[in-house]
Steps between C-alpha positions, in 0.01 A plus 500: 500500500645837408475757791637795295265796503611800293367845554552719189553870549529791236757765561320758723290248697805296595631808681183539709532314823142398514530307174766261612334476845177395337667261275671337795175474689339323187766232519768627262848368573672649191471865395562595135524861411506621136638855491624777267781675686788746426822481696381687812182298512688163488710617800192564701330187383796285603462621859126469499491132348770386748289628787191345373668167449627502867177630645281242341761224472432448134712530192446816288574526127521815325486523122619830350513602127801604332531805273279789406173513699266780448702812585797328686760226467408180688806337634408137534675324795215256538583319840382236740515507883480202734247487794768644716532800268822394353577594137584167315462599137517799291520589131706792367377837378539435122419142423159322468489185694303270732566421861392149599443463871457166688273570792620189678870559492464879469765508218474710189645430156546766226413439132613780263303561185729597222321672210507805294315700774773477761611845619870592505 
């Protein structure tokens, strides 16, 4: 039986404390935030998601886009934190890729996507 319950969150709502709290109360044990963040936003998000992971003892995965986004440059750095709030995987700021997270071992693996859209 699979006991993984993922709570998805979109950018702004993932930064609202009540969203994660409600997800946790509803049985989530993994928090997945899809964001569009520039450099200063990613720095703030890293602190926020680490705290969320520790507070609710659940892994947090953040997916950020890379490149032009509306009127700013999104800097990637998609990442994953363990339920202790430890950063165990992170992509860079130029390359598209996938982070694979094993919720049992809490290990992350990177897979880089090489294509014509890679920045840099």
